[in-house]
C-alpha positions in Angstrom: 86.3 98.7 163.8 89.2 101.0 164.6 92.8 99.9 164.7 93.1 100.2 168.5 90.3 97.7 169.1 91.6 95.4 166.3 95.1 95.4 167.9 93.6 94.7 171.4 91.6 91.8 170.1 94.5 90.3 168.2 96.9 90.7 171.1 94.4 89.0 173.4 94.1 86.2 170.8 97.9 85.9 170.6 98.1 85.7 174.4 95.5 82.9 174.5 97.2 81.0 171.8 100.6 81.4 173.3 99.3 80.0 176.6 97.7 77.1 174.8 100.9 76.4 172.8 102.9 76.4 176.0 100.4 74.0 177.8 100.3 71.7 174.8 104.1 71.6 174.5 104.3 70.7 178.2 101.9 67.9 177.6 103.9 66.6 174.7 107.1 66.7 176.9 105.3 64.8 179.7 104.1 62.1 177.2 107.6 61.7 175.8 109.1 61.4 179.3 106.7 58.6 180.4 107.4 55.1 179.6 104.3 53.4 178.3 103.1 50.2 179.7 101.7 47.5 177.5 98.1 48.6 178.0 98.9 52.3 177.8 101.2 52.1 174.7 98.6 52.6 172.0 96.8 55.3 174.0 100.0 57.2 174.6 100.8 57.1 170.9 97.4 58.5 170.0 97.8 61.2 172.7 101.2 62.2 171.3 99.7 62.5 167.8 96.8 64.6 169.0 99.1 66.9 171.0 101.4 67.3 168.0 98.4 68.0 165.8 97.2 70.6 168.3 100.7 72.2 168.3 100.6 72.5 164.5 97.1 74.0 164.6 98.0 76.5 167.2 101.1 77.5 165.4 99.0 78.1 162.3 96.6 80.2 164.2 99.5 82.3 165.6 100.6 82.9 162.0 97.1 84.0 161.2 97.2 86.5 164.1 100.5 87.9 162.8 99.0 88.2 159.3 96.0 90.1 160.7 98.3 92.4 162.6 100.2 93.1 159.3 96.8 93.9 157.7 96.1 96.4 160.5 99.5 98.0 159.8 98.8 98.0 156.1 95.3 99.5 156.6 93.5 96.6 155.0 92.3 94.9 158.2 88.5 94.5 158.3 88.2 94.3 154.5 87.6 91.1 152.6 90.6 89.8 150.8 88.2 88.6 148.0 85.8 91.5 147.4 87.3 94.3 149.4 84.0 94.8 151.1 84.0 95.7 154.8 83.7 92.7 157.2 81.1 93.3 159.9 82.6 94.3 163.3 80.6 91.4 165.0 82.4 88.9 162.8 85.8 90.5 163.5 85.1 90.4 167.2 84.1 86.7 167.0 87.0 85.8 164.7 89.6 88.5 164.8 91.8 86.8 162.1 89.0 86.5 159.6 89.9 87.4 156.0 86.5 87.0 154.3 82.8 87.8 154.6 80.7 84.8 155.9 79.3 84.1 152.4 82.8 84.2 150.8 84.1 81.8 153.5 81.2 79.4 152.9 81.8 79.5 149.2 85.5 78.7 149.7 84.7 75.9 152.1 82.2 74.4 149.6 84.8 74.5 146.8 87.4 72.9 149.1 85.0 70.1 150.0 84.1 69.6 146.3 87.7 69.3 145.2 88.9 67.3 148.2 89.5 63.7 147.0 89.0 62.4 150.5 85.5 63.8 150.6 83.1 60.8 150.9 80.5 62.6 148.8 82.9 62.5 145.8 83.5 58.8 145.9 81.7 56.7 143.2 
């Protein structure tokens, strides 16, 4: 994938995430401005927590877009950070911020699951 296409994909992803961030922030403000009734109180608390969690996730995704743009500038975009092998264009188009080959990502996720103490498979 050439740098121009990579930048276009990443800027489109940034726009999508920025709009989502704005909408989510608006939702959080609305939830904070409403006075919960007795029946709605618990639901509002859960809604606020979900919206805040979404804000954090979107902010992290925006950081990933920035990191990918830095990789484009550095000439390393489209190469695995683990093996240095080229990442297929189809994968980059589907997930423009990807840093690894599919098999490397699967291995990393398997290791994370195996070392996560909250993983129910690890409980005795």
